C-alpha positions as a LaTeX table, in Angstrom:
\begin{tabular}{lrrr}
\hline
Residue & $x$ (\AA) & $y$ (\AA) & $z$ (\AA) \\
\hline
Met1 & $-1.32$ & 85.06 & 225.55 \\
Ala2 & $-2.54$ & 84.65 & 222.02 \\
Gly3 & $-0.14$ & 83.16 & 219.45 \\
Glu4 & 0.17 & 83.01 & 215.68 \\
Val5 & 1.49 & 80.31 & 213.43 \\
Ala6 & 1.32 & 81.68 & 209.90 \\
Ala7 & 3.38 & 84.86 & 210.13 \\
Gly8 & 7.13 & 84.83 & 210.25 \\
Leu9 & 9.79 & 85.97 & 212.68 \\
Arg10 & 10.32 & 89.72 & 213.10 \\
Arg11 & 12.37 & 90.94 & 210.06 \\
Asp12 & 15.23 & 93.44 & 210.40 \\
Ala13 & 15.07 & 93.37 & 214.19 \\
Val14 & 18.78 & 93.14 & 214.94 \\
Gly15 & 22.06 & 94.10 & 213.30 \\
Leu16 & 25.68 & 93.05 & 213.13 \\
Arg17 & 26.54 & 93.92 & 216.76 \\
Glu18 & 23.69 & 91.81 & 218.16 \\
Val19 & 24.20 & 88.79 & 216.00 \\
Leu20 & 28.00 & 88.97 & 216.54 \\
Phe21 & 27.51 & 88.76 & 220.24 \\
Gln22 & 24.94 & 86.02 & 219.74 \\
Ser23 & 27.88 & 83.86 & 218.50 \\
Val24 & 30.28 & 85.33 & 221.03 \\
Thr25 & 28.14 & 84.58 & 224.10 \\
Ala26 & 27.23 & 81.09 & 222.70 \\
Met27 & 31.00 & 80.39 & 223.02 \\
Ala28 & 30.89 & 81.43 & 226.72 \\
Pro29 & 34.30 & 83.17 & 226.62 \\
Ala30 & 34.77 & 83.82 & 230.29 \\
Ala31 & 33.65 & 80.29 & 231.30 \\
Ala32 & 35.86 & 78.79 & 228.61 \\
Val33 & 38.91 & 80.79 & 229.76 \\
Ala34 & 38.30 & 79.85 & 233.43 \\
Ala35 & 37.14 & 76.26 & 233.00 \\
Ser36 & 37.40 & 74.73 & 229.54 \\
Ile37 & 40.75 & 75.83 & 228.25 \\
Pro38 & 42.72 & 74.96 & 231.44 \\
Ser39 & 41.86 & 71.27 & 230.79 \\
Gly40 & 44.43 & 71.40 & 228.03 \\
Ala41 & 47.18 & 72.46 & 230.46 \\
Ala42 & 47.54 & 68.85 & 231.69 \\
Phe43 & 48.99 & 68.08 & 228.27 \\
Ala44 & 50.36 & 71.27 & 226.80 \\
Gly45 & 51.61 & 72.74 & 230.08 \\
Gly46 & 53.13 & 76.18 & 229.57 \\
Ser47 & 52.86 & 75.75 & 225.84 \\
Leu48 & 49.06 & 76.09 & 226.07 \\
Pro49 & 49.09 & 79.44 & 224.27 \\
Leu50 & 50.46 & 77.63 & 221.17 \\
Ala51 & 47.75 & 75.00 & 221.53 \\
Val52 & 45.13 & 77.72 & 221.58 \\
Val53 & 46.60 & 79.22 & 218.36 \\
Ile54 & 46.42 & 75.84 & 216.68 \\
Ala55 & 42.83 & 75.36 & 217.83 \\
Leu56 & 41.92 & 78.81 & 216.56 \\
Val57 & 43.29 & 78.08 & 213.14 \\
Ala58 & 41.52 & 74.66 & 213.07 \\
Cys59 & 38.18 & 76.24 & 214.04 \\
Leu60 & 38.49 & 78.92 & 211.46 \\
Phe61 & 38.40 & 76.24 & 208.76 \\
Thr62 & 34.85 & 75.26 & 209.79 \\
Ala63 & 33.86 & 78.82 & 210.69 \\
Ser64 & 34.70 & 79.80 & 207.09 \\
Cys65 & 32.43 & 77.05 & 205.76 \\
Val66 & 29.55 & 78.04 & 208.06 \\
Ala67 & 30.03 & 81.69 & 207.06 \\
Glu68 & 30.01 & 80.82 & 203.32 \\
Leu69 & 26.80 & 78.85 & 203.68 \\
Ala70 & 25.15 & 81.47 & 205.98 \\
Arg71 & 25.74 & 84.06 & 203.26 \\
Glu72 & 24.27 & 81.81 & 200.54 \\
Leu73 & 21.44 & 80.35 & 202.62 \\
Pro74 & 20.14 & 82.85 & 205.24 \\
Ala75 & 17.65 & 80.67 & 207.13 \\
Ala76 & 16.44 & 80.07 & 210.71 \\
Gly77 & 17.01 & 76.36 & 209.97 \\
Ser78 & 20.76 & 77.19 & 209.62 \\
Val79 & 22.83 & 73.91 & 209.77 \\
Ala80 & 19.79 & 71.84 & 208.88 \\
Thr81 & 19.23 & 73.93 & 205.70 \\
Tyr82 & 22.93 & 73.86 & 204.90 \\
Ala83 & 23.02 & 70.02 & 205.10 \\
Ala84 & 19.78 & 69.70 & 203.14 \\
Arg85 & 21.02 & 71.88 & 200.26 \\
Gly86 & 24.61 & 70.66 & 200.29 \\
Leu87 & 24.02 & 66.94 & 200.77 \\
His88 & 20.40 & 65.78 & 200.92 \\
Pro89 & 17.12 & 66.85 & 202.62 \\
Ala90 & 17.10 & 63.61 & 204.67 \\
Val91 & 20.54 & 64.56 & 206.00 \\
Gly92 & 19.29 & 68.08 & 206.73 \\
Phe93 & 16.36 & 66.68 & 208.77 \\
Leu94 & 18.72 & 64.48 & 210.88 \\
Val95 & 21.09 & 67.36 & 211.42 \\
Gly96 & 18.23 & 69.57 & 212.53 \\
Trp97 & 16.84 & 66.75 & 214.73 \\
Gly98 & 20.19 & 66.35 & 216.52 \\
Tyr99 & 20.91 & 70.08 & 216.69 \\
Val100 & 17.57 & 71.05 & 218.25 \\
Phe101 & 18.10 & 68.32 & 220.86 \\
Val102 & 21.53 & 69.36 & 222.05 \\
Glu103 & 20.95 & 73.09 & 221.77 \\
Ala104 & 17.91 & 72.60 & 224.02 \\
Leu105 & 20.31 & 70.94 & 226.53 \\
Val106 & 22.76 & 73.80 & 226.59 \\
Pro107 & 20.64 & 76.09 & 228.79 \\
Pro108 & 20.31 & 73.42 & 231.56 \\
Leu109 & 24.04 & 72.68 & 231.24 \\
Leu110 & 24.82 & 76.37 & 231.91 \\
Leu111 & 22.14 & 76.71 & 234.61 \\
Leu112 & 23.74 & 73.80 & 236.47 \\
Gln113 & 27.14 & 75.59 & 236.24 \\
Leu114 & 25.52 & 78.81 & 237.44 \\
Gly115 & 24.05 & 76.97 & 240.41 \\
Phe116 & 27.06 & 75.04 & 241.66 \\
Thr117 & 29.55 & 77.90 & 240.92 \\
Thr118 & 27.52 & 80.45 & 242.87 \\
Ala119 & 26.72 & 78.08 & 245.72 \\
Gly120 & 30.34 & 76.88 & 246.00 \\
Thr121 & 31.69 & 80.45 & 246.06 \\
Leu122 & 29.17 & 81.60 & 248.65 \\
His123 & 30.00 & 78.61 & 250.80 \\
Asp124 & 33.74 & 79.45 & 250.54 \\
Glu125 & 33.05 & 82.94 & 251.72 \\
Trp126 & 30.44 & 82.18 & 254.33 \\
Ala127 & 30.61 & 78.64 & 255.66 \\
Ser128 & 27.03 & 78.92 & 256.93 \\
Tyr129 & 25.79 & 78.94 & 253.34 \\
Pro130 & 25.05 & 75.33 & 252.31 \\
Ala131 & 27.30 & 74.25 & 249.40 \\
Asn132 & 24.44 & 72.09 & 248.14 \\
Leu133 & 21.97 & 74.92 & 247.93 \\
Trp134 & 22.62 & 75.45 & 244.21 \\
Trp135 & 19.23 & 75.02 & 242.71 \\
Pro136 & 17.62 & 78.42 & 243.55 \\
Trp137 & 20.31 & 80.09 & 241.44 \\
Ser138 & 19.68 & 77.78 & 238.53 \\
Leu139 & 15.94 & 78.44 & 238.68 \\
Ala140 & 16.52 & 82.19 & 238.92 \\
Gly141 & 18.69 & 81.98 & 235.81 \\
Ala142 & 15.99 & 79.96 & 233.96 \\
Ala143 & 13.44 & 82.69 & 234.77 \\
Val144 & 15.67 & 85.46 & 233.41 \\
Ile145 & 16.30 & 83.60 & 230.21 \\
Ala146 & 12.62 & 82.78 & 229.71 \\
Val147 & 11.60 & 86.41 & 230.18 \\
Thr148 & 14.18 & 87.84 & 227.77 \\
Gly149 & 13.30 & 85.17 & 225.17 \\
Tyr150 & 9.60 & 85.95 & 225.53 \\
Leu151 & 10.23 & 89.65 & 224.90 \\
Gly152 & 11.67 & 88.89 & 221.44 \\
Val153 & 14.98 & 88.67 & 219.60 \\
Arg154 & 15.68 & 92.37 & 220.04 \\
Ala155 & 15.53 & 92.15 & 223.87 \\
Ser156 & 17.35 & 88.87 & 224.17 \\
Ala157 & 20.07 & 89.83 & 221.65 \\
Arg158 & 20.71 & 93.19 & 223.42 \\
Phe159 & 20.74 & 91.51 & 226.76 \\
Gly160 & 23.31 & 89.05 & 225.38 \\
Thr161 & 25.39 & 91.92 & 223.93 \\
Ala162 & 25.54 & 93.67 & 227.30 \\
Leu163 & 26.54 & 90.47 & 229.16 \\
Gly164 & 29.13 & 89.64 & 226.49 \\
Ile165 & 30.83 & 93.04 & 226.67 \\
Phe166 & 31.04 & 92.77 & 230.52 \\
Glu167 & 32.67 & 89.37 & 230.61 \\
Ile168 & 35.18 & 90.13 & 227.88 \\
Ala169 & 36.08 & 93.49 & 229.38 \\
Val170 & 36.75 & 91.96 & 232.85 \\
Leu171 & 38.98 & 89.15 & 231.53 \\
Leu172 & 40.90 & 91.50 & 229.20 \\
Val173 & 41.58 & 93.97 & 232.01 \\
Phe174 & 42.69 & 91.11 & 234.29 \\
Ala175 & 44.87 & 89.67 & 231.48 \\
Gly176 & 46.49 & 93.08 & 230.97 \\
Trp177 & 47.18 & 93.21 & 234.70 \\
Leu178 & 48.70 & 89.76 & 234.67 \\
Ile179 & 51.04 & 90.66 & 231.81 \\
Val180 & 52.21 & 93.83 & 233.57 \\
Arg181 & 52.78 & 91.98 & 236.85 \\
Ala182 & 54.67 & 89.22 & 235.05 \\
Gly183 & 57.31 & 91.81 & 234.03 \\
Ser184 & 60.47 & 90.14 & 232.90 \\
Ala185 & 58.76 & 86.75 & 232.92 \\
Asn186 & 56.96 & 87.67 & 229.68 \\
Thr187 & 58.26 & 85.33 & 227.00 \\
Leu188 & 57.34 & 84.19 & 223.53 \\
Ser189 & 58.70 & 80.74 & 224.36 \\
Val190 & 55.13 & 79.73 & 225.40 \\
Phe191 & 54.34 & 79.76 & 221.69 \\
Gly192 & 56.82 & 76.94 & 221.29 \\
Thr193 & 57.02 & 73.34 & 222.50 \\
Ser194 & 59.51 & 73.62 & 225.32 \\
His195 & 57.02 & 73.88 & 228.21 \\
Thr196 & 54.77 & 70.87 & 227.59 \\
Ala197 & 53.70 & 68.61 & 230.53 \\
Glu198 & 55.64 & 65.63 & 231.67 \\
Gly199 & 54.83 & 62.60 & 229.53 \\
Tyr200 & 53.60 & 64.72 & 226.61 \\
Arg201 & 56.80 & 66.21 & 225.36 \\
Gly202 & 57.03 & 68.40 & 222.30 \\
Ile203 & 54.38 & 68.71 & 219.66 \\
Ser204 & 52.39 & 65.73 & 220.97 \\
Gly205 & 51.59 & 67.67 & 224.17 \\
Val206 & 50.62 & 70.74 & 222.22 \\
Phe207 & 48.40 & 68.69 & 219.88 \\
Ala208 & 46.68 & 67.06 & 222.84 \\
Gly209 & 46.16 & 70.46 & 224.45 \\
Ser210 & 44.74 & 71.88 & 221.30 \\
Val211 & 42.14 & 69.06 & 220.99 \\
Tyr212 & 40.75 & 69.96 & 224.40 \\
Thr213 & 40.97 & 73.63 & 223.55 \\
Val214 & 38.97 & 73.21 & 220.34 \\
Leu215 & 35.95 & 72.41 & 222.55 \\
Ala216 & 35.98 & 75.95 & 223.85 \\
Phe217 & 35.15 & 77.33 & 220.37 \\
Ala218 & 31.81 & 75.42 & 220.11 \\
Gly219 & 29.06 & 77.92 & 219.47 \\
Phe220 & 30.65 & 80.22 & 216.85 \\
Glu221 & 27.81 & 79.28 & 214.39 \\
Ala222 & 25.07 & 80.49 & 216.81 \\
Ala223 & 24.47 & 83.66 & 214.85 \\
Ala224 & 23.15 & 81.75 & 211.84 \\
Pro225 & 19.68 & 80.82 & 213.22 \\
Leu226 & 18.90 & 84.57 & 213.55 \\
Ala227 & 19.24 & 85.14 & 209.78 \\
Glu228 & 15.53 & 85.82 & 209.22 \\
Glu229 & 15.51 & 88.46 & 211.98 \\
Thr230 & 18.70 & 90.30 & 210.92 \\
Arg231 & 19.22 & 93.29 & 208.71 \\
Asp232 & 21.12 & 92.46 & 205.47 \\
Pro233 & 21.44 & 88.81 & 206.58 \\
Arg234 & 23.75 & 87.59 & 203.81 \\
Arg235 & 26.45 & 90.07 & 204.67 \\
Thr236 & 25.79 & 90.22 & 208.36 \\
Met237 & 25.79 & 86.47 & 209.03 \\
His238 & 29.07 & 85.99 & 207.17 \\
Arg239 & 30.75 & 88.72 & 209.14 \\
Ala240 & 29.26 & 87.66 & 212.48 \\
Val241 & 30.27 & 84.02 & 212.30 \\
Leu242 & 33.85 & 84.67 & 211.09 \\
Gly243 & 34.20 & 87.74 & 213.39 \\
Ala244 & 33.11 & 85.77 & 216.45 \\
Ala245 & 35.44 & 82.84 & 215.80 \\
Leu246 & 38.45 & 85.05 & 215.09 \\
Gly247 & 37.76 & 87.65 & 217.78 \\
Ile248 & 37.14 & 85.15 & 220.58 \\
Gly249 & 40.05 & 83.06 & 219.35 \\
Leu250 & 42.40 & 85.98 & 219.78 \\
Phe251 & 40.77 & 86.71 & 223.14 \\
Tyr252 & 41.63 & 83.15 & 224.19 \\
Val253 & 45.21 & 83.56 & 223.02 \\
Val254 & 45.72 & 86.80 & 224.94 \\
Thr255 & 44.18 & 85.59 & 228.20 \\
Thr256 & 45.90 & 82.22 & 228.08 \\
Tyr257 & 49.24 & 83.87 & 227.39 \\
Ala258 & 48.73 & 86.30 & 230.31 \\
Met259 & 47.99 & 83.61 & 232.83 \\
Thr260 & 50.75 & 81.33 & 231.61 \\
Val261 & 53.58 & 83.86 & 231.93 \\
Tyr262 & 52.20 & 85.15 & 235.26 \\
Phe263 & 51.77 & 81.70 & 236.83 \\
Gly264 & 54.94 & 80.29 & 235.34 \\
Pro265 & 55.19 & 78.20 & 232.13 \\
Asp266 & 57.17 & 75.33 & 233.75 \\
Arg267 & 54.61 & 74.73 & 236.46 \\
Phe268 & 51.53 & 75.46 & 234.34 \\
Ala269 & 50.66 & 71.79 & 233.87 \\
Ser270 & 49.12 & 71.91 & 237.40 \\
Phe271 & 46.81 & 74.76 & 236.41 \\
Gly272 & 43.13 & 73.89 & 236.39 \\
Ala273 & 39.51 & 75.16 & 236.77 \\
Ala274 & 39.37 & 75.32 & 240.58 \\
Gly275 & 41.59 & 75.80 & 243.63 \\
Pro276 & 44.63 & 78.06 & 244.10 \\
Ala277 & 45.96 & 77.11 & 240.61 \\
Ser278 & 42.96 & 78.55 & 238.72 \\
Trp279 & 41.84 & 81.92 & 237.43 \\
Glu280 & 39.74 & 82.59 & 240.55 \\
Gly281 & 42.43 & 81.22 & 242.81 \\
Val282 & 45.13 & 83.49 & 241.35 \\
Ala283 & 42.77 & 86.46 & 241.54 \\
Arg284 & 42.00 & 85.71 & 245.14 \\
Ala285 & 45.63 & 85.24 & 246.18 \\
Ser286 & 47.24 & 88.21 & 244.43 \\
Phe287 & 44.65 & 90.74 & 243.27 \\
Gly288 & 42.45 & 91.46 & 246.31 \\
Leu289 & 38.75 & 91.88 & 245.59 \\
Phe290 & 39.32 & 91.68 & 241.87 \\
Trp291 & 38.36 & 87.98 & 242.17 \\
Ile292 & 34.78 & 89.08 & 242.61 \\
Leu293 & 34.77 & 90.54 & 239.14 \\
Val294 & 36.24 & 87.34 & 237.79 \\
Phe295 & 33.62 & 85.32 & 239.56 \\
Leu296 & 30.82 & 87.57 & 238.26 \\
Ala297 & 32.28 & 87.28 & 234.71 \\
Val298 & 32.05 & 83.53 & 234.86 \\
Val299 & 28.50 & 83.60 & 236.26 \\
Asn300 & 27.59 & 86.25 & 233.64 \\
Ser301 & 28.99 & 83.95 & 230.99 \\
Thr302 & 26.75 & 81.06 & 232.00 \\
Ile303 & 23.64 & 83.23 & 231.71 \\
Ala304 & 24.72 & 84.82 & 228.40 \\
Asn305 & 25.47 & 81.41 & 226.89 \\
Ala306 & 22.15 & 79.99 & 228.01 \\
Asn307 & 20.37 & 82.98 & 226.55 \\
Ala308 & 22.13 & 82.62 & 223.20 \\
Cys309 & 21.49 & 78.93 & 222.94 \\
Thr310 & 17.84 & 79.37 & 223.77 \\
Asn311 & 17.65 & 81.63 & 220.78 \\
Val312 & 19.34 & 78.90 & 218.72 \\
Ser313 & 17.13 & 76.05 & 219.89 \\
Thr314 & 13.89 & 77.90 & 219.55 \\
Arg315 & 14.61 & 79.38 & 216.11 \\
Thr316 & 15.78 & 75.99 & 214.76 \\
Ala317 & 12.73 & 74.31 & 216.22 \\
Phe318 & 10.52 & 77.07 & 214.63 \\
Ala319 & 12.09 & 76.44 & 211.26 \\
Leu320 & 11.39 & 72.76 & 211.46 \\
Ala321 & 7.93 & 73.13 & 212.91 \\
Arg322 & 6.72 & 75.53 & 210.18 \\
Ile323 & 7.40 & 72.85 & 207.59 \\
Arg324 & 5.76 & 70.30 & 209.95 \\
Val325 & 8.64 & 67.96 & 210.55 \\
Leu326 & 8.35 & 68.93 & 214.22 \\
Pro327 & 5.01 & 69.57 & 215.99 \\
Arg328 & 3.40 & 72.65 & 214.43 \\
Val329 & 2.83 & 74.26 & 217.78 \\
Leu330 & 6.55 & 75.09 & 217.98 \\
Ala331 & 6.01 & 77.55 & 215.15 \\
Thr332 & 3.65 & 79.60 & 217.28 \\
Leu333 & 4.77 & 83.20 & 217.57 \\
His334 & 3.80 & 85.98 & 219.96 \\
Pro335 & 1.59 & 88.49 & 218.08 \\
Arg336 & 3.53 & 91.50 & 219.36 \\
Tyr337 & 7.12 & 90.36 & 219.98 \\
Arg338 & 7.26 & 87.80 & 217.17 \\
Ser339 & 9.09 & 85.46 & 219.52 \\
Pro340 & 8.52 & 81.65 & 219.25 \\
Val341 & 6.64 & 81.54 & 222.56 \\
Ala342 & 5.65 & 77.83 & 222.46 \\
Gly343 & 9.30 & 76.95 & 221.79 \\
Ile344 & 10.42 & 79.13 & 224.66 \\
Ala345 & 7.86 & 77.50 & 226.95 \\
Val346 & 9.08 & 74.02 & 225.97 \\
Gln347 & 12.70 & 75.07 & 226.35 \\
Thr348 & 12.02 & 76.43 & 229.87 \\
Val349 & 10.30 & 73.14 & 230.87 \\
Val350 & 13.18 & 71.12 & 229.45 \\
Ala351 & 15.73 & 73.28 & 231.18 \\
Val352 & 14.08 & 73.15 & 234.58 \\
Gly353 & 13.31 & 69.42 & 234.30 \\
Ala354 & 16.88 & 68.52 & 233.29 \\
Val355 & 18.45 & 70.79 & 235.94 \\
Leu356 & 16.34 & 69.44 & 238.83 \\
Gly357 & 16.12 & 65.84 & 237.55 \\
Leu358 & 19.74 & 65.28 & 236.79 \\
Gly359 & 21.09 & 67.69 & 239.44 \\
Phe360 & 19.23 & 65.86 & 242.23 \\
Gly361 & 19.43 & 62.38 & 240.55 \\
Tyr362 & 23.23 & 62.59 & 240.52 \\
Asp363 & 24.78 & 65.90 & 241.63 \\
Pro364 & 25.06 & 69.15 & 239.73 \\
Val365 & 28.69 & 68.66 & 238.69 \\
Thr366 & 28.10 & 65.07 & 237.43 \\
Ala367 & 24.94 & 66.24 & 235.65 \\
Phe368 & 26.95 & 69.01 & 234.06 \\
Leu369 & 29.58 & 66.56 & 232.75 \\
Leu370 & 26.90 & 64.19 & 231.41 \\
Leu371 & 25.07 & 66.99 & 229.51 \\
Ala372 & 28.36 & 68.47 & 228.29 \\
Thr373 & 29.45 & 65.17 & 226.76 \\
Val374 & 26.08 & 64.69 & 224.96 \\
Ile375 & 26.17 & 68.27 & 223.66 \\
Val376 & 29.80 & 68.40 & 222.46 \\
Thr377 & 29.52 & 64.99 & 220.77 \\
Val378 & 26.56 & 66.01 & 218.60 \\
Val379 & 27.71 & 69.56 & 217.91 \\
Ile380 & 31.13 & 68.41 & 216.68 \\
Gly381 & 29.34 & 65.81 & 214.51 \\
Val382 & 27.23 & 68.64 & 213.11 \\
Tyr383 & 30.33 & 70.63 & 212.31 \\
Ile384 & 31.83 & 67.77 & 210.35 \\
Val385 & 28.59 & 67.39 & 208.32 \\
Val386 & 28.48 & 71.14 & 207.64 \\
Asn387 & 32.00 & 70.95 & 206.25 \\
Leu388 & 30.84 & 68.25 & 203.89 \\
Ala389 & 27.74 & 70.28 & 203.08 \\
Cys390 & 29.86 & 73.28 & 202.13 \\
Ala391 & 31.79 & 71.27 & 199.60 \\
Gly392 & 28.65 & 69.62 & 198.32 \\
Tyr393 & 26.77 & 72.88 & 197.90 \\
Phe394 & 29.37 & 74.62 & 195.89 \\
Leu395 & 30.13 & 71.58 & 193.79 \\
Arg396 & 26.42 & 71.45 & 192.87 \\
Arg397 & 26.41 & 75.05 & 191.89 \\
Gly398 & 29.15 & 74.52 & 189.33 \\
Arg399 & 32.57 & 75.88 & 188.53 \\
Ala400 & 31.47 & 79.50 & 188.35 \\
Ser401 & 30.76 & 79.60 & 192.07 \\
Leu402 & 33.37 & 77.03 & 193.20 \\
Glu403 & 36.59 & 78.27 & 194.77 \\
Pro404 & 38.77 & 75.25 & 195.45 \\
Val405 & 40.51 & 76.68 & 198.60 \\
Arg406 & 37.44 & 77.98 & 200.37 \\
His407 & 34.96 & 75.37 & 199.26 \\
Leu408 & 37.01 & 72.20 & 199.10 \\
Leu409 & 40.33 & 72.55 & 200.94 \\
Leu410 & 39.03 & 74.33 & 204.00 \\
Pro411 & 36.13 & 71.93 & 204.56 \\
Leu412 & 38.57 & 69.01 & 204.34 \\
Leu413 & 40.90 & 70.67 & 206.91 \\
Gly414 & 37.89 & 71.41 & 209.13 \\
Ile415 & 36.94 & 67.73 & 209.11 \\
Val416 & 40.46 & 66.67 & 209.92 \\
Ala417 & 40.64 & 69.20 & 212.79 \\
Phe418 & 37.37 & 68.07 & 214.37 \\
Val419 & 37.64 & 64.27 & 214.16 \\
Pro420 & 40.16 & 64.14 & 217.08 \\
Ala421 & 37.89 & 66.53 & 219.05 \\
Leu422 & 34.91 & 64.22 & 218.39 \\
Leu423 & 36.83 & 61.15 & 219.54 \\
Thr424 & 37.97 & 62.99 & 222.62 \\
Ala425 & 34.50 & 64.23 & 223.53 \\
Ala426 & 33.08 & 60.77 & 223.11 \\
Gly427 & 35.82 & 59.25 & 225.30 \\
Leu428 & 37.04 & 56.90 & 222.61 \\
Pro429 & 40.67 & 56.15 & 223.46 \\
Val430 & 42.13 & 56.33 & 219.98 \\
Phe431 & 44.86 & 58.67 & 221.29 \\
Asp432 & 46.77 & 58.17 & 224.51 \\
Phe433 & 45.55 & 61.50 & 225.91 \\
Val434 & 41.88 & 60.57 & 225.61 \\
Thr435 & 40.29 & 59.58 & 228.92 \\
Lys436 & 37.75 & 56.74 & 228.69 \\
Leu437 & 34.38 & 57.84 & 230.08 \\
Thr438 & 32.96 & 56.23 & 233.20 \\
Ala439 & 29.33 & 56.02 & 234.33 \\
Pro440 & 27.17 & 58.04 & 234.33 \\
Val441 & 29.03 & 60.34 & 231.87 \\
Ser442 & 29.45 & 57.31 & 229.64 \\
Tyr443 & 25.67 & 57.17 & 229.18 \\
Ala444 & 26.08 & 60.08 & 226.83 \\
Gly445 & 26.83 & 57.81 & 223.88 \\
Pro446 & 23.66 & 55.68 & 224.31 \\
Val447 & 21.57 & 58.81 & 224.86 \\
Val448 & 22.84 & 60.30 & 221.60 \\
Gly449 & 22.33 & 56.94 & 219.84 \\
Val450 & 18.73 & 56.51 & 221.02 \\
Trp451 & 17.82 & 60.10 & 220.04 \\
Met452 & 19.27 & 59.81 & 216.60 \\
Ala453 & 17.67 & 56.37 & 216.10 \\
Ala454 & 14.32 & 57.94 & 216.97 \\
Gly455 & 15.09 & 60.63 & 214.35 \\
Val456 & 15.68 & 57.95 & 211.74 \\
Val457 & 12.32 & 56.41 & 212.53 \\
Val458 & 10.60 & 59.80 & 212.25 \\
Leu459 & 12.42 & 60.39 & 209.00 \\
Leu460 & 11.27 & 57.12 & 207.52 \\
Val461 & 7.65 & 57.78 & 208.51 \\
Leu462 & 7.75 & 61.29 & 206.99 \\
Ile463 & 9.36 & 60.04 & 203.81 \\
Arg464 & 6.54 & 57.50 & 203.44 \\
Arg465 & 3.68 & 59.76 & 204.35 \\
His466 & 4.77 & 63.36 & 203.74 \\
Pro467 & 7.99 & 63.42 & 201.57 \\
Glu468 & 7.34 & 67.06 & 200.65 \\
Arg469 & 7.95 & 68.08 & 204.29 \\
Ile470 & 11.44 & 66.55 & 204.27 \\
Ala471 & 12.17 & 68.23 & 201.00 \\
Glu472 & 11.28 & 71.59 & 202.53 \\
Thr473 & 14.20 & 71.40 & 204.99 \\
Ala474 & 16.16 & 72.91 & 202.07 \\
Arg475 & 13.77 & 75.87 & 201.69 \\
Val476 & 15.21 & 79.37 & 202.25 \\
His477 & 12.13 & 81.46 & 203.26 \\
Leu478 & 13.91 & 84.77 & 202.61 \\
Asp479 & 14.51 & 83.80 & 198.97 \\
Glu480 & 11.09 & 82.57 & 197.83 \\
Asp481 & 11.47 & 84.43 & 194.50 \\
Asp482 & 15.07 & 83.48 & 193.86 \\
Pro483 & 15.16 & 81.19 & 190.73 \\
Gly484 & 18.18 & 79.44 & 192.18 \\
Val485 & 16.19 & 78.22 & 195.16 \\
Thr486 & 14.98 & 74.67 & 194.80 \\
Thr487 & 11.64 & 73.82 & 196.39 \\
Pro488 & 9.52 & 70.71 & 196.75 \\
Glu489 & 7.35 & 71.92 & 193.93 \\
Asn490 & 9.95 & 72.00 & 191.25 \\
Gly491 & 11.16 & 68.52 & 191.99 \\
Asp492 & 14.86 & 69.36 & 192.34 \\
Leu493 & 15.18 & 67.74 & 195.80 \\
Pro494 & 14.41 & 64.08 & 195.33 \\
Leu495 & 14.12 & 61.86 & 198.33 \\
\hline
\end{tabular}
């Protein structure tokens, strides 16, 4: 398998539909509906639909900032490039360093969920199937993702589109069925504060539920790293990021409303991710074999999400490797498919190693929680920096380009919205609804700290020996001839 380093990614390979579903599947909508969002029910209770609406509005603040920057700076480096241009190249490097790390951990996270979900369901149906025989399913998922990634962005994006359509269709059909079966129990009161959980009355319960629900939106920015492979990237990236955040947000509202009114708002605080009071549990008890489709939608969601985040991690690594702030080998492309084959190989090794190492070292569920905490902590931190970068970028461009609402107010609101989510993800008990993390999940903080400290060391070495490489984190390769683009050669990006 020969590879190339000099040439770029395949231009104009995908369009709006594919990159839209790149963001959609990175949000794992079916898995979020079945597992992530119900965690907010312990606080918001039957008012969880209102909490989802609040989370949607909060996430749209940051999605707007990402979309604005994606239109201005279409680059595979995505958030690293945005931070470099809006704040400083050194910040851009650290954002890219952290983002590559956690996006590389998303596939093993989802492969663990694929493994224990499938094994647990098979064990429930056939007791002879060992509940701990989860790893073959994880490895099978890793193989599928590696093959689609190897075949190039067109194959992986179309694969993700098909998976995304399936999981959304299944959950929407089920939601419609729930609403019809709820009959006279349908009520708009779930968009008020009268059904919150005991101990979290009124708006405090809704706020707590919304903080946990915000975490279900992570991934809306995943279209951005495909900018260099997308037709009309400025327009397409903007529409894809905003469209995914808004579209899946409304999907969350509809599905959460449907289950709340069917299950009963005043007892919804007991609703969760497993057992009779869960999406699969309700489907099993009341809708016959339809539960199989719900199960398949969740499994499908794990594969689709892992596929999308493999695209994100390998493209971001490619962008940093071609400017030699990561090992140059990660910029190696397949001569035919133009896929970053070295990055895909490394991603596959990391995924299999993390799945088997952590899954057997602890257990797959504990390993899942540990990885999830690492990932969410860094991703939310990246969102906060990107909000700052949006304001910084447009302030630098001058009043002619600056729109105070979109470029100053919305970034501020985005930061305000994500700070509570960051504290919650990190287990810092600033609010009474935040649960303090216990070992080994509490190791997530030190893991993130060590990785980012290593990034600072690498940054200092590069600044001393190769400052031009750090400056190039701000380079937009699609705009080489744009006079507004600053490059290391013109000295507009001092370190």
